[in-house]
NUFI-680629 format. One record per atom (N, C-alpha, C): residue number from 1; residue in three letters; z, x negated, y negated. Coordinates in steps of 0.001 Angstrom, whole numbers. Atoms other than C-alpha are relative to their C-alpha. Layout:
<sites>
> NUM | ala | Z | X | Y
...
</sites>
This chain:
<sites>
> 1 | met | -485 | -643 | 1255
> 1 | met | 107681 | -71684 | -246926
> 1 | met | -1067 | -436 | -1098
> 2 | ser | 738 | 320 | 1273
> 2 | ser | 105892 | -71579 | -250365
> 2 | ser | 713 | -863 | -797
> 3 | lys | -625 | 882 | 1075
> 3 | lys | 106534 | -73980 | -253125
> 3 | lys | 1081 | 694 | -623
> 4 | ala | -924 | -757 | 714
> 4 | ala | 108418 | -71344 | -254929
> 4 | ala | 1239 | 191 | 737
> 5 | glu | -1132 | -344 | -968
> 5 | glu | 110567 | -70493 | -251771
> 5 | glu | 898 | -1363 | 239
> 6 | ile | -692 | 1204 | -200
> 6 | ile | 111425 | -74088 | -251194
> 6 | ile | 918 | -355 | -1333
> 7 | leu | -689 | 295 | 1216
> 7 | leu | 112493 | -74662 | -254774
> 7 | leu | 1270 | 991 | -67
> 8 | gln | -1220 | -1112 | 103
> 8 | gln | 114741 | -71416 | -254726
> 8 | gln | 1109 | -228 | 1113
> 9 | arg | -978 | 353 | -1119
> 9 | arg | 116344 | -72541 | -251455
> 9 | arg | 789 | -1010 | -426
> 10 | ile | -826 | 1196 | 428
> 10 | ile | 117409 | -75833 | -253064
> 10 | ile | 835 | 668 | -1102
> 11 | arg | -783 | -457 | 1176
> 11 | arg | 118624 | -73853 | -256140
> 11 | arg | 1307 | 852 | 589
> 12 | asn | -952 | -834 | -634
> 12 | asn | 120531 | -71393 | -253933
> 12 | asn | 1066 | -777 | 822
> 13 | glu | -884 | 844 | -896
> 13 | glu | 122081 | -74064 | -251560
> 13 | glu | 763 | -876 | -971
> 14 | lys | -783 | 636 | 930
> 14 | lys | 122991 | -76180 | -254458
> 14 | lys | 196 | -1606 | 289
> 15 | val | -54 | 1299 | -405
> 15 | val | 123275 | -79386 | -252472
> 15 | val | -1073 | -445 | 933
> 16 | ile | 979 | 599 | -977
> 16 | ile | 120612 | -81597 | -250832
> 16 | ile | 726 | -1128 | 757
> 17 | ala | -618 | 1131 | -573
> 17 | ala | 122006 | -83777 | -248154
> 17 | ala | -972 | -1145 | 329
> 18 | leu | 1011 | 1042 | 103
> 18 | leu | 120552 | -87163 | -248456
> 18 | leu | 381 | -1065 | 1196
> 19 | ile | -153 | 843 | -1318
> 19 | ile | 120235 | -89149 | -245049
> 19 | ile | -450 | -1210 | -276
> 20 | arg | 639 | 1483 | -124
> 20 | arg | 120069 | -92960 | -245223
> 20 | arg | 609 | -546 | 1060
> 21 | ala | -520 | 654 | -1073
> 21 | ala | 120644 | -94964 | -242179
> 21 | ala | -828 | -1236 | 207
> 22 | asp | 582 | 1188 | -463
> 22 | asp | 120015 | -98309 | -240544
> 22 | asp | -805 | 65 | 1188
> 23 | ser | 451 | -596 | -1250
> 23 | ser | 118979 | -96514 | -237437
> 23 | ser | -552 | 1350 | 2
> 24 | ser | 401 | -1428 | 20
> 24 | ser | 116862 | -93465 | -236819
> 24 | ser | 544 | 689 | 1317
> 25 | asp | -356 | -680 | -1108
> 25 | asp | 118484 | -92926 | -233486
> 25 | asp | 813 | 1326 | 47
> 26 | ser | -950 | -1213 | 55
> 26 | ser | 121081 | -90401 | -234437
> 26 | ser | -382 | 1032 | -1097
> 27 | leu | 304 | -757 | 1025
> 27 | leu | 119479 | -88903 | -237286
> 27 | leu | -231 | 1620 | 266
> 28 | leu | 165 | -1400 | -437
> 28 | leu | 118500 | -85590 | -235461
> 28 | leu | 1331 | 755 | 166
> 29 | glu | -1406 | -494 | -220
> 29 | glu | 122207 | -85151 | -234519
> 29 | glu | 699 | 93 | -1280
> 30 | cys | -673 | -115 | 1331
> 30 | cys | 123345 | -85823 | -237955
> 30 | cys | -602 | 1302 | -722
> 31 | ala | 685 | -1370 | 632
> 31 | ala | 120767 | -83003 | -239217
> 31 | ala | 831 | 1146 | 533
> 32 | arg | -686 | -1219 | -626
> 32 | arg | 122425 | -80541 | -236699
> 32 | arg | 1392 | 19 | -533
> 33 | ala | -1455 | -110 | 594
> 33 | ala | 125973 | -81578 | -237899
> 33 | ala | -60 | 708 | -1350
> 34 | leu | 313 | -537 | 1574
> 34 | leu | 124864 | -80799 | -241621
> 34 | leu | -204 | 1396 | 246
> 35 | leu | 425 | -1449 | -154
> 35 | leu | 123415 | -77585 | -240484
> 35 | leu | 1345 | 946 | 379
> 36 | ala | -1137 | -685 | -431
> 36 | ala | 126681 | -76608 | -238670
> 36 | ala | 1002 | 112 | -1280
> 37 | gly | -754 | -19 | 1124
> 37 | gly | 128505 | -77336 | -241970
> 37 | gly | -582 | 854 | -1040
> 38 | gly | 652 | -794 | 994
> 38 | gly | 126214 | -75053 | -243905
> 38 | gly | -985 | -514 | -998
> 39 | leu | 1094 | 608 | 936
> 39 | leu | 123708 | -77434 | -245479
> 39 | leu | -1269 | -40 | 798
> 40 | ser | 1299 | -19 | -819
> 40 | ser | 120175 | -76820 | -244357
> 40 | ser | -1127 | -535 | -837
> 41 | thr | 1013 | 592 | 757
> 41 | thr | 118315 | -78650 | -247128
> 41 | thr | 361 | -1441 | 269
> 42 | ile | -201 | 1334 | -206
> 42 | ile | 117919 | -82314 | -246153
> 42 | ile | -1001 | -877 | -346
> 43 | glu | 1021 | 836 | 523
> 43 | glu | 116183 | -85216 | -247504
> 43 | glu | 227 | -1370 | 883
> 44 | leu | -205 | 1174 | -738
> 44 | leu | 115489 | -88126 | -245184
> 44 | leu | -790 | -1040 | -903
> 45 | thr | 647 | 871 | 890
> 45 | thr | 114736 | -91303 | -247042
> 45 | thr | -846 | -996 | 676
> 46 | met | 938 | 958 | -516
> 46 | met | 111937 | -93779 | -246545
> 46 | met | 723 | -1405 | 399
> 47 | thr | -799 | 1208 | -343
> 47 | thr | 114664 | -96527 | -246224
> 47 | thr | 381 | 3 | 1469
> 48 | thr | -424 | -198 | -1338
> 48 | thr | 115382 | -95233 | -242752
> 48 | thr | -1180 | -655 | 902
> 49 | pro | 1127 | 590 | -1046
> 49 | pro | 113373 | -97091 | -239890
> 49 | pro | -656 | 946 | 657
> 50 | asn | 956 | -1125 | -592
> 50 | asn | 110397 | -95112 | -238679
> 50 | asn | 144 | 1315 | -559
> 51 | ala | -373 | -1159 | 745
> 51 | ala | 111125 | -92557 | -241353
> 51 | ala | -943 | 1203 | 425
> 52 | ile | 895 | -1024 | -174
> 52 | ile | 107822 | -90647 | -240863
> 52 | ile | 195 | 520 | 1382
> 53 | ala | -281 | -589 | -1410
> 53 | ala | 108269 | -90273 | -237013
> 53 | ala | 1245 | 749 | 23
> 54 | val | -1347 | -717 | 60
> 54 | val | 111878 | -89346 | -237387
> 54 | val | -210 | 1387 | -669
> 55 | leu | 152 | -1327 | 724
> 55 | leu | 110908 | -86690 | -239993
> 55 | leu | -715 | 1108 | 811
> 56 | ala | 821 | -877 | -856
> 56 | ala | 108171 | -85278 | -237621
> 56 | ala | 941 | 521 | 1064
> 57 | lys | -725 | -397 | -954
> 57 | lys | 110656 | -85134 | -234918
> 57 | lys | 1061 | 1156 | -396
> 58 | val | -979 | -864 | 681
> 58 | val | 113377 | -83287 | -236991
> 58 | val | -809 | 1370 | -404
> 59 | ala | 642 | -1130 | 228
> 59 | ala | 110743 | -81027 | -238272
> 59 | ala | -457 | 954 | 1059
> 60 | arg | 245 | -752 | -1234
> 60 | arg | 109689 | -79969 | -234810
> 60 | arg | 1130 | 712 | 681
> 61 | glu | -1040 | -547 | -919
> 61 | glu | 113007 | -79572 | -233268
> 61 | glu | 1020 | 1042 | -921
> 62 | leu | -822 | -733 | 875
> 62 | leu | 114897 | -78058 | -236281
> 62 | leu | -859 | 732 | -1043
> 63 | pro | 919 | -642 | 870
> 63 | pro | 112191 | -75809 | -237861
> 63 | pro | 687 | 905 | -1102
> 64 | gly | -660 | -858 | 1012
> 64 | gly | 114712 | -73710 | -239820
> 64 | gly | 605 | -803 | -1265
> 65 | ile | -646 | 618 | 1005
> 65 | ile | 115794 | -76509 | -242089
> 65 | ile | -1145 | -253 | -1158
> 66 | asn | 691 | 160 | 1173
> 66 | asn | 114435 | -77256 | -245590
> 66 | asn | -115 | -1635 | -132
> 67 | leu | 328 | 1327 | -287
> 67 | leu | 113193 | -80786 | -244911
> 67 | leu | -937 | -766 | -1156
> 68 | gly | 957 | 816 | 985
> 68 | gly | 112038 | -83362 | -247550
> 68 | gly | 115 | -1421 | 263
> 69 | leu | -65 | 1430 | -98
> 69 | leu | 111245 | -86949 | -247584
> 69 | leu | 114 | -761 | -1351
> 70 | gly | -318 | 560 | 1348
> 70 | gly | 112701 | -89274 | -250228
> 70 | gly | -209 | -1432 | -73
> 71 | thr | 264 | 1406 | 369
> 71 | thr | 112385 | -92739 | -251787
> 71 | thr | -1465 | -214 | 312
> 72 | val | 1478 | 112 | -203
> 72 | val | 108628 | -92156 | -251749
> 72 | val | -580 | -637 | -1392
> 73 | leu | 577 | 697 | 1131
> 73 | leu | 106880 | -94618 | -253989
> 73 | leu | -1535 | -69 | -147
> 74 | asp | 1247 | -64 | 176
> 74 | asp | 103362 | -94134 | -253450
> 74 | asp | -749 | 1327 | 688
> 75 | ala | 591 | -1453 | -457
> 75 | ala | 100781 | -91131 | -252823
> 75 | ala | -358 | 2 | 1397
> 76 | gly | 312 | -36 | -1417
> 76 | gly | 99774 | -92270 | -249417
> 76 | gly | 1259 | 416 | 805
> 77 | val | -1098 | -525 | -656
> 77 | val | 103279 | -91946 | -248211
> 77 | val | 272 | 1405 | -157
> 78 | ala | -134 | -1408 | 382
> 78 | ala | 103564 | -88620 | -249802
> 78 | ala | -716 | 882 | 953
> 79 | arg | 997 | -712 | -843
> 79 | arg | 100642 | -87377 | -247926
> 79 | arg | 471 | -104 | 1408
> 80 | glu | -448 | 83 | -1484
> 80 | glu | 101943 | -88786 | -244591
> 80 | glu | 1217 | 893 | 318
> 81 | gly | -1315 | -734 | -207
> 81 | gly | 105362 | -87078 | -245088
> 81 | gly | -374 | 1274 | 13
> 82 | val | 371 | -1438 | -92
> 82 | val | 103789 | -83748 | -245864
> 82 | val | -684 | 404 | 1280
> 83 | ala | 752 | -132 | -1289
> 83 | ala | 101402 | -84109 | -242825
> 83 | ala | 1146 | -168 | 1189
> 84 | ala | -902 | 15 | -1053
> 84 | ala | 104529 | -84859 | -240770
> 84 | ala | 1055 | 1131 | 52
> 85 | gly | -914 | -1011 | 54
> 85 | gly | 106379 | -81973 | -241931
> 85 | gly | 957 | 328 | -1184
> 86 | ala | -956 | 21 | 1248
> 86 | ala | 108093 | -82577 | -245245
> 86 | ala | -386 | 1342 | -863
> 87 | gly | 282 | -1160 | 913
> 87 | gly | 108463 | -79450 | -247466
> 87 | gly | 60 | -364 | -1444
> 88 | phe | -221 | 449 | 1416
> 88 | phe | 109246 | -81387 | -250571
> 88 | phe | -160 | -1560 | 110
> 89 | ile | 97 | 1564 | 57
> 89 | ile | 108956 | -85055 | -251748
> 89 | ile | 834 | -372 | -1223
> 90 | val | -959 | 574 | 1124
> 90 | val | 111416 | -87154 | -253846
> 90 | val | -175 | -1348 | -341
> 91 | thr | 194 | 1315 | 398
> 91 | thr | 110904 | -90180 | -255876
> 91 | thr | 1337 | -542 | -608
> 92 | pro | -1187 | 581 | 603
> 92 | pro | 113620 | -92707 | -256967
> 92 | pro | -190 | -278 | -1461
> 93 | cys | 296 | 337 | 1395
> 93 | cys | 111804 | -93348 | -260288
> 93 | cys | -1267 | 661 | -415
> 94 | val | 1188 | -540 | 539
> 94 | val | 108809 | -92278 | -262407
> 94 | val | -1453 | -524 | 927
> 95 | arg | 1132 | 411 | -805
> 95 | arg | 105673 | -92368 | -259999
> 95 | arg | -1160 | 950 | -211
> 96 | pro | 1041 | -882 | 270
> 96 | pro | 102721 | -90744 | -261601
> 96 | pro | -973 | 336 | 1169
> 97 | asp | 927 | -253 | -937
> 97 | asp | 100545 | -91095 | -258548
> 97 | asp | 582 | 899 | 1080
> 98 | val | -768 | -843 | -1031
> 98 | val | 103094 | -89395 | -256237
> 98 | val | 98 | 1417 | -594
> 99 | ile | -5 | -1301 | 549
> 99 | ile | 103484 | -86538 | -258658
> 99 | ile | -1372 | 668 | 4
> 100 | ala | 1294 | -496 | 8
> 100 | ala | 99762 | -86079 | -258912
> 100 | ala | -407 | 509 | 1541
> 101 | ala | 314 | -256 | -1525
> 101 | ala | 99432 | -86209 | -254997
> 101 | ala | 693 | 1403 | 474
> 102 | cys | -669 | -1073 | -495
> 102 | cys | 102081 | -83665 | -254538
> 102 | cys | -472 | 1373 | -716
> 103 | arg | 454 | -1275 | 640
> 103 | arg | 100561 | -81216 | -257223
> 103 | arg | -1232 | 247 | 766
> 104 | gly | 1176 | -248 | -783
> 104 | gly | 97296 | -81615 | -255179
> 104 | gly | 201 | 669 | 1335
> 105 | leu | -323 | -523 | -1255
> 105 | leu | 98922 | -80790 | -252068
> 105 | leu | 771 | 1307 | 76
> 106 | gly | -606 | -1283 | 255
> 106 | gly | 100787 | -77838 | -253498
> 106 | gly | 1569 | -26 | 549
> 107 | val | -1374 | 181 | -468
> 107 | val | 104352 | -79173 | -252465
> 107 | val | 824 | -397 | -1241
> 108 | pro | -933 | 461 | 979
> 108 | pro | 107346 | -79636 | -254646
> 108 | pro | 276 | -1508 | -116
> 109 | val | -516 | 1461 | 47
> 109 | val | 108113 | -83070 | -256053
> 109 | val | 1150 | -158 | -939
> 110 | leu | -1142 | 195 | 787
> 110 | leu | 111608 | -83975 | -257321
> 110 | leu | -109 | -1451 | -564
> 111 | ala | 469 | 1160 | 477
> 111 | ala | 110791 | -86954 | -259489
> 111 | ala | 1214 | -733 | -703
> 112 | gly | -1294 | 701 | 532
> 112 | gly | 113360 | -89720 | -260361
> 112 | gly | -322 | -414 | -1413
> 113 | ala | 83 | 461 | 1337
> 113 | ala | 114111 | -90484 | -263969
> 113 | ala | 1498 | -216 | -446
> 114 | leu | -1455 | 161 | 568
> 114 | leu | 117109 | -91537 | -266125
> 114 | leu | -84 | 144 | -1456
> 115 | thr | -107 | -284 | 1715
> 115 | thr | 116224 | -91695 | -269939
> 115 | thr | -633 | 1232 | -263
> 116 | pro | 681 | -1278 | 394
> 116 | pro | 115052 | -88847 | -271885
> 116 | pro | -1426 | -115 | -60
> 117 | thr | 1324 | 163 | -86
> 117 | thr | 111736 | -90471 | -272281
> 117 | thr | -639 | 287 | 1340
> 118 | glu | 385 | -101 | -1453
> 118 | glu | 111349 | -90740 | -268513
> 118 | glu | 15 | 1486 | 384
> 119 | val | -31 | -1383 | -334
> 119 | val | 112514 | -87221 | -268126
> 119 | val | -1070 | 1048 | -571
> 120 | ala | 1093 | -522 | 575
> 120 | ala | 109941 | -85839 | -270473
> 120 | ala | -1376 | -458 | 625
> 121 | asn | 1126 | 433 | -493
> 121 | asn | 107244 | -87806 | -269112
> 121 | asn | -320 | 414 | 1323
> 122 | ser | 134 | -473 | -1294
> 122 | ser | 107679 | -86863 | -265572
> 122 | ser | -270 | 1426 | -3
> 123 | trp | 276 | -1582 | 182
> 123 | trp | 107905 | -83228 | -266507
> 123 | trp | -1486 | 267 | -565
> 124 | asp | 1344 | -191 | 473
> 124 | asp | 104737 | -83429 | -268405
> 124 | asp | -1007 | -342 | 1050
> 125 | met | 979 | 271 | -1161
> 125 | met | 103088 | -85034 | -265427
> 125 | met | -164 | 1108 | 994
> 126 | gly | 155 | -1004 | -1051
> 126 | gly | 103852 | -81967 | -263353
> 126 | gly | 1249 | 56 | 1021
> 127 | ala | -1132 | 6 | -883
> 127 | ala | 107206 | -82781 | -261626
> 127 | ala | 561 | 1352 | 7
> 128 | asp | -672 | -1266 | 78
> 128 | asp | 108925 | -79497 | -260569
> 128 | asp | 1507 | -281 | -177
> 129 | val | -1317 | 164 | 219
> 129 | val | 112366 | -80907 | -260743
> 129 | val | 137 | -1574 | -350
> 130 | ile | -369 | 1317 | 509
> 130 | ile | 113744 | -84195 | -262500
> 130 | ile | 1338 | -448 | 541
> 131 | lys | -1158 | 516 | -550
> 131 | lys | 116093 | -86161 | -260314
> 131 | lys | 494 | -967 | -906
> 132 | ile | -783 | 828 | 858
> 132 | ile | 118643 | -87804 | -262614
> 132 | ile | 784 | -1132 | 874
> 133 | phe | -514 | 1062 | -866
> 133 | phe | 119382 | -91150 | -260909
> 133 | phe | -24 | -1482 | -731
> 134 | pro | -1283 | -329 | -672
> 134 | pro | 121756 | -92935 | -260809
> 134 | pro | 950 | 831 | -962
> 135 | ala | -713 | -796 | 952
> 135 | ala | 123883 | -90177 | -262199
> 135 | ala | 1512 | -282 | 56
> 136 | glu | -1318 | 366 | -118
> 136 | glu | 127260 | -91700 | -261273
> 136 | glu | 443 | -775 | -1345
> 137 | phe | -272 | 844 | 1056
> 137 | phe | 127105 | -93998 | -264383
> 137 | phe | 392 | 925 | -1434
> 138 | phe | -99 | -666 | 1049
> 138 | phe | 126946 | -91186 | -266823
> 138 | phe | 797 | 1445 | 281
> 139 | gly | -674 | -1258 | -237
> 139 | gly | 128411 | -88030 | -265051
> 139 | gly | -538 | 1348 | -477
> 140 | pro | 510 | -1314 | 446
> 140 | pro | 128092 | -84320 | -265749
> 140 | pro | -304 | 55 | -1442
> 141 | ala | 312 | -163 | 1463
> 141 | ala | 128293 | -84920 | -269460
> 141 | ala | -1497 | -461 | -423
> 142 | tyr | 1309 | 409 | 246
> 142 | tyr | 124978 | -86578 | -269356
> 142 | tyr | -1009 | 1165 | 303
> 143 | ile | 806 | -1120 | -502
> 143 | ile | 123411 | -83633 | -267557
> 143 | ile | -72 | 1068 | -1249
> 144 | lys | -220 | -1030 | 1025
> 144 | lys | 124903 | -81310 | -270264
> 144 | lys | -919 | -484 | -1302
> 145 | ser | 828 | 502 | 954
> 145 | ser | 123327 | -83734 | -272946
> 145 | ser | -1391 | 274 | 35
> 146 | leu | 1414 | -231 | -339
> 146 | leu | 119877 | -83495 | -271414
> 146 | leu | -397 | 1407 | -218
> 147 | arg | 351 | -1323 | -61
> 147 | arg | 119913 | -79880 | -271317
> 147 | arg | -135 | 471 | -1454
> 148 | gly | 150 | -455 | 1433
> 148 | gly | 120178 | -79685 | -275122
> 148 | gly | -1355 | -104 | -358
> 149 | pro | 1311 | 97 | 322
> 149 | pro | 116762 | -81003 | -275905
> 149 | pro | -1003 | 569 | 867
> 150 | phe | 880 | -311 | -1094
> 150 | phe | 115218 | -80058 | -272512
> 150 | phe | 612 | 1230 | 791
> 151 | pro | -686 | -1130 | -621
> 151 | pro | 116644 | -76575 | -271745
> 151 | pro | -897 | 647 | 1227
> 152 | lys | 868 | -557 | -1030
> 152 | lys | 113698 | -75700 | -269575
> 152 | lys | -418 | -881 | 1241
> 153 | ile | 310 | 1040 | -1045
> 153 | ile | 113583 | -78842 | -267456
> 153 | ile | 1104 | 122 | 1064
> 154 | glu | -1080 | -182 | -1052
> 154 | glu | 115310 | -78535 | -264084
> 154 | glu | 481 | -1368 | 412
> 155 | leu | -779 | 1363 | -257
> 155 | leu | 117793 | -81463 | -263420
> 155 | leu | 650 | -134 | 1192
> 156 | leu | -670 | 51 | -1233
> 156 | leu | 118915 | -82740 | -260191
> 156 | leu | 817 | -1321 | 56
> 157 | pro | -652 | 1156 | 48
> 157 | pro | 121683 | -85273 | -260473
> 157 | pro | 270 | -568 | 1404
> 158 | thr | -234 | 722 | -1230
> 158 | thr | 121947 | -87869 | -257662
> 158 | thr | 780 | -1105 | -46
> 159 | gly | -935 | 1028 | 137
> 159 | gly | 124700 | -90309 | -257212
> 159 | gly | 1199 | 510 | -728
> 160 | gly | -1321 | -475 | 648
> 160 | gly | 128303 | -89750 | -257857
> 160 | gly | 280 | 1492 | 247
> 161 | val | -251 | -1362 | -308
> 161 | val | 128178 | -86207 | -256481
> 161 | val | 1039 | -1 | 1274
> 162 | thr | -942 | -59 | -1055
> 162 | thr | 131190 | -85444 | -254526
> 162 | thr | 632 | 1340 | 12
> 163 | pro | -403 | -1509 | 141
> 163 | pro | 133243 | -82111 | -253661
> 163 | pro | 811 | 110 | -1274
> 164 | gln | -689 | -89 | 1190
> 164 | gln | 135307 | -83105 | -256693
> 164 | gln | -952 | 228 | -1275
> 165 | thr | 921 | 32 | 1187
> 165 | thr | 132257 | -83416 | -259107
> 165 | thr | -1151 | 1017 | 110
> 166 | val | 1119 | -934 | -73
> 166 | val | 129610 | -81154 | -257738
> 166 | val | 125 | 1324 | -763
> 167 | gly | -182 | -1162 | 1021
> 167 | gly | 131088 | -78128 | -259623
> 167 | gly | -257 | -279 | -1322
> 168 | glu | 120 | 459 | 1377
> 168 | glu | 131152 | -80133 | -262824
> 168 | glu | -1463 | -104 | -347
> 169 | phe | 1331 | 259 | 262
> 169 | phe | 127517 | -81086 | -262463
> 169 | phe | -731 | 1447 | -205
> 170 | leu | 668 | -1420 | -100
> 170 | leu | 126539 | -77450 | -261661
> 170 | leu | 421 | 860 | -1462
> 171 | lys | -332 | -683 | 1239
> 171 | lys | 128383 | -76149 | -264633
> 171 | lys | -502 | -633 | -1268
> 172 | ala | 560 | 749 | 1175
> 172 | ala | 126868 | -78776 | -266896
> 172 | ala | -1578 | 441 | -59
> 173 | gly | 1431 | -417 | 271
> 173 | gly | 123400 | -77130 | -266201
> 173 | gly | -979 | -408 | 1112
> 174 | ala | 846 | 423 | -966
> 174 | ala | 122177 | -78820 | -263079
> 174 | ala | -591 | 1054 | 879
> 175 | phe | 609 | -1040 | -952
> 175 | phe | 119557 | -77012 | -261033
> 175 | phe | 546 | -128 | 1457
> 176 | ala | -675 | 213 | -1320
> 176 | ala | 121206 | -78451 | -257857
> 176 | ala | 400 | -1452 | -216
> 177 | thr | -437 | 1306 | -45
> 177 | thr | 122579 | -81677 | -256724
> 177 | thr | -497 | -743 | 1411
> 178 | ala | 277 | 805 | -1193
> 178 | ala | 122038 | -84490 | -254070
> 178 | ala | 1159 | -922 | 324
> 179 | ala | -992 | 770 | -476
> 179 | ala | 124663 | -86315 | -252033
> 179 | ala | -428 | -655 | 1040
> 180 | gly | 257 | 826 | -1044
> 180 | gly | 124370 | -89166 | -249905
> 180 | gly | 1117 | -716 | 739
> 181 | ser | -1125 | 641 | -630
> 181 | ser | 127167 | -91631 | -248834
> 181 | ser | 1286 | 809 | -78
> 182 | ser | -1239 | -773 | 74
> 182 | ser | 129813 | -89278 | -250163
> 182 | ser | 57 | 1177 | 716
> 183 | leu | 68 | -1077 | -1033
> 183 | leu | 128607 | -86674 | -247850
> 183 | leu | -101 | -498 | 1373
> 184 | ile | 232 | 477 | -1251
> 184 | ile | 127478 | -88689 | -244879
> 184 | ile | 478 | -1596 | 49
> 185 | ala | -606 | 1217 | 64
> 185 | ala | 129747 | -91661 | -244635
> 185 | ala | -754 | -987 | 999
> 186 | ala | 664 | 900 | -892
> 186 | ala | 128074 | -94765 | -243070
> 186 | ala | 777 | -106 | 1308
> 187 | ala | -813 | 204 | -1213
> 187 | ala | 131014 | -95232 | -240649
> 187 | ala | -133 | 1182 | 996
> 188 | ala | 207 | -1313 | -720
> 188 | ala | 130783 | -91627 | -239590
> 188 | ala | -1295 | 146 | 818
> 189 | leu | 1373 | -33 | -505
> 189 | leu | 127092 | -91936 | -238988
> 189 | leu | -148 | -908 | 1246
> 190 | lys | 30 | 1021 | -1044
> 190 | lys | 127546 | -95224 | -236961
> 190 | lys | 801 | 379 | 1145
> 191 | ala | -870 | -398 | -1115
> 191 | ala | 130374 | -93653 | -234908
> 191 | ala | -464 | 1255 | 570
> 192 | arg | 473 | -1307 | -412
> 192 | arg | 128394 | -90456 | -234372
> 192 | arg | 1143 | 973 | -41
> 193 | asp | -1143 | -1084 | 310
> 193 | asp | 131277 | -88479 | -235701
> 193 | asp | -362 | 1244 | -635
> 194 | trp | 677 | -1148 | 515
> 194 | trp | 129525 | -85322 | -236104
> 194 | trp | 933 | 1068 | -544
> 195 | ala | -1001 | -895 | 506
> 195 | ala | 132693 | -83213 | -236533
> 195 | ala | 405 | -421 | -1280
> 196 | gln | -532 | 552 | 1421
> 196 | gln | 133706 | -85401 | -239679
> 196 | gln | -1211 | 383 | -867
> 197 | ile | 1231 | -233 | 817
> 197 | ile | 130136 | -84982 | -241096
> 197 | ile | -64 | 1572 | -203
> 198 | thr | 64 | -1407 | 161
> 198 | thr | 130259 | -81156 | -240505
> 198 | thr | 971 | 608 | -847
> 199 | ala | -1161 | -331 | 867
> 199 | ala | 133660 | -80877 | -242085
> 199 | ala | -270 | -186 | -1509
> 200 | arg | 171 | 528 | 1491
> 200 | arg | 132521 | -82937 | -245133
> 200 | arg | -1016 | 938 | -539
> 201 | ala | 1083 | -1036 | 369
> 201 | ala | 129428 | -80549 | -245290
> 201 | ala | 671 | 1297 | -574
> 202 | arg | -539 | -1283 | 475
> 202 | arg | 131655 | -77670 | -245514
> 202 | arg | 773 | -73 | -1241
> 203 | glu | -693 | 164 | 1404
> 203 | glu | 133763 | -79166 | -248403
> 203 | glu | -1075 | 42 | -1217
> 204 | phe | 1061 | -203 | 1146
> 204 | phe | 130547 | -79461 | -250377
> 204 | phe | -422 | 1388 | -219
> 205 | val | 514 | -1404 | 122
> 205 | val | 129447 | -76051 | -249672
> 205 | val | 1036 | 918 | -662
> 206 | lys | -1113 | -770 | 425
> 206 | lys | 132914 | -74557 | -250576
> 206 | lys | 153 | -368 | -1473
> 207 | ala | -191 | 440 | 1407
> 207 | ala | 133020 | -76581 | -253801
> 207 | ala | -1085 | 507 | -945
> 208 | ala | 1053 | -453 | 661
> 208 | ala | 129545 | -75684 | -254732
> 208 | ala | -5 | 1387 | -459
> 209 | ala | 41 | -1358 | 151
> 209 | ala | 129989 | -72076 | -254139
> 209 | ala | 1193 | 476 | -1135
> 210 | ala | -994 | -309 | 1013
> 210 | ala | 133228 | -72108 | -256329
> 210 | ala | -462 | -186 | -1429
> 211 | ala | 686 | 325 | 1286
> 211 | ala | 131069 | -73360 | -259202
> 211 | ala | -735 | 1071 | -651
</sites>
């Protein structure tokens, strides 16, 4: 997919499923469960053991998903992730070298920021979307406030996104949202309760569509 197609797919789907785990063993099955629930945009974080190898395996076996690599802190990891099959890169904070690397590679970068200055700086550096993190402390009202001075900047709240709040974030002007533990409960992942994860994904899809 092209850069524009990846970004449009995120916008259309409205929810990025954030997978964080202590083990990489069950992540492929988790991705399948999310797909069954209607979520095909998935971010695998670098906090997962053997994250690059796992990402490569998921990319090979589930070529239809919109797969990204998150918690990327340096340009070298960004390049490794793209080579392994990541279609987009996500940072937890402002990382100029990662933004520059992604621009050079021609892949979307969703750059983490919180304050208005960080938002503006990351956008000026060439980030495609600004990930507002942690969003749970400020909620949808903060997204609405940022949209005032920054109407053209795409904002992606991460943290505090649930089936109850996803619609409010979108109505406040969010480009899309990202959900981790509220979507993929640690207990469900550990128990390999794929039916629960699929059901939860459907809740998010329904709530986002209603917005």
